C-alpha atoms as one frame of an Amber mdcrd trajectory, in Angstrom:
protein
  -0.069  -0.104  -0.085   1.557   3.886  -0.435   0.121   6.880   0.548   0.577
  10.006  -0.468   0.143  13.058   2.200  -0.390  16.562   1.382  -1.429  19.371
   3.669  -2.116  22.526   3.526  -2.685  24.203  -0.267  -4.268  27.162   0.785
  -6.586  27.764  -2.793  -2.524  27.177  -5.127  -3.968  25.318  -8.400  -0.488
  24.877  -9.098   0.730  23.365  -6.335  -2.296  20.994  -6.031  -2.156  19.636
 -10.044   2.047  19.211  -8.528   0.817  17.078  -5.494  -2.380  15.041  -7.298
   0.750  14.325 -10.438   2.803  13.426  -7.767   0.084  11.146  -6.284  -0.579
   9.749  -9.620   3.256   8.961 -10.532   3.571   7.232  -7.161   0.261   5.218
  -8.064  -1.116   5.751  -4.473  -4.171   3.839  -3.390  -5.033   7.072  -1.489
  -3.972  10.722  -1.389  -4.958  12.113   2.285  -5.340  15.779   2.313  -4.746
  17.424   5.786  -6.682  20.203   5.208  -6.804  24.228   4.709  -7.359  23.070
   1.306  -9.155  26.155  -0.697  -8.357  29.390   1.800  -5.730  30.714   2.130
  -6.932  32.386   5.991  -5.957  35.983   7.416  -2.640  35.250   7.792  -0.913
  33.756   4.893  -0.195  35.727   2.199  -2.116  34.642  -1.459  -0.413  31.106
  -2.494   1.489  31.077  -6.763  -1.785  30.065  -8.698  -4.650  31.000  -5.789
  -7.310  29.757  -7.456  -9.178  28.063  -5.094 -12.762  26.723  -7.912  -9.785
  25.551  -9.557  -8.335  23.433  -6.853 -12.005  22.168  -6.457 -11.929  20.883
  -9.978  -8.589  19.500  -9.915  -9.869  17.483  -6.728 -12.955  16.381  -8.694
 -12.673  12.383  -8.746  -9.603  11.614  -7.889  -9.171   8.238  -6.797  -8.770
   7.172  -3.353  -8.906  10.788  -2.044  -9.766  11.638   1.842  -9.761  15.290
   3.283  -9.288  15.974   7.227 -11.083  20.001   7.388  -8.666  22.638   8.896
  -8.623  25.751  10.595  -9.195  27.725   7.600 -11.743  25.061   5.927 -15.608
  26.192   6.088 -18.508  24.725   5.516 -19.535  26.369   2.733 -16.315  24.742
   1.199 -18.001  21.179   0.584 -20.852  22.684  -1.078 -17.937  22.723  -3.771
 -15.873  19.186  -2.970 -17.320  16.027  -3.792 -15.180  14.437  -0.974 -16.306
  14.614   2.889 -14.449  16.278   5.386 -13.532  14.715   7.973 -12.102  15.915
  11.376  -9.385  13.341  11.509  -8.613   9.615  10.053  -7.802   6.862  11.060
  -6.536   3.945   9.028  -3.789   1.407   8.934  -1.302   0.377   7.106   1.119
  -2.973   7.879  -0.802  -3.034  11.051   0.388   0.132  11.619  -3.044   2.929
  13.046  -2.045   5.858  11.380  -4.145   8.822  13.042  -4.126  11.691  10.175
  -5.619  15.318  11.374  -4.906  18.987  10.809  -3.180  20.294  13.923  -5.772
  22.671  15.113  -6.482  20.620  17.423  -4.734  17.836  17.706  -0.508  18.002
  17.781   3.032  16.341  18.935   1.759  18.202  22.412  -1.535  16.921  22.436
  -2.374  13.437  21.168  -4.818  11.103  20.786  -4.869   8.200  22.200  -1.244
   5.447  20.225   0.271   3.732  21.168   4.189   2.224  20.618   4.725   1.553
  16.861   1.528   3.594  15.477   2.293   6.670  13.852   0.743  10.531  13.882
   0.809  12.723  10.805  -0.294  16.625  11.539  -0.241  19.298   8.540  -0.875
  22.984   9.772   1.992  24.084  10.870   3.874  24.116   7.215   7.244  22.911
   8.606   8.065  18.984   7.564   9.554  16.609   9.831   9.225  12.742  10.677
  10.779  11.316  14.237   9.808   8.820  16.630   9.231   9.604  19.809   9.868
   8.666  23.684   6.462   6.949  23.700   7.646   4.559  20.033   4.674   6.937
  18.310   5.797   8.357  14.789   5.057  11.371  14.411   5.542  13.116  11.230
   3.869  16.510   8.943   4.919  16.887   5.239   4.843  20.686   5.785   3.051
  23.489   3.402   2.564  22.903  -0.443   2.416  25.848  -0.847   3.302  28.207
   1.721   5.940  26.592   3.858   7.681  28.339   6.522  11.082  27.100   5.797
  10.543  27.016   1.918  10.245  23.442   1.288   7.042  22.100  -0.338   6.835
  18.409  -0.367   4.243  15.031   0.785   4.805  11.729   2.807   4.621   8.900
   1.214   4.079   6.444   3.857   4.300   2.773   2.173   4.665  -0.919   4.032
   8.704  -0.361   4.579   9.295   3.460   5.450   7.865   7.272   5.488   9.274
   9.536   3.688   9.003  12.821   3.354   9.212  13.794  -1.071   9.938  16.952
  -2.382   7.797  17.773  -4.693  10.552  19.570  -7.166  11.803  16.009  -6.652
  15.451  16.520  -5.037  16.656  13.966  -2.115  14.545  13.807   0.784  14.344
  12.367   3.763  12.934   9.425   5.222  12.323   6.785   8.466  11.741   2.898
   7.634   9.165   1.297   9.667
């Protein structure tokens, strides 16, 4: 199984297209978006290619799409979407529970009930990381594809063997074996 996980598109059709193309190239079984899909939010600048309606069009009918509601997503966003916004997501990869959230309700400081070997994935901070906590829970964040705080745009790719951060422009990423 392969899962591509991206976050914080913030209405950028440029980066929504890159994410969907990468998910296709990776032959992902699922594409998980960790919220802040259409709106840029009051503290953020307009991202490159700010076209929320085009983002909605790009995401229509994407195979295996699962979407978490972010703090910039609103009820009206579901009116232009053919997918459901979930508060959080739980699924299993290679016997490991994976909890996906945006990061404004649960975070590395306020984790849900997880066990050693489980994977906690959040967006929201616009900074990418993958690390193993002292508890044995794997903590990961893909960063933001449109407005990264450190300039690094990328996604997480989760498989049975590893969780990897992959830059959108190709090049080297980093990984943690499972």
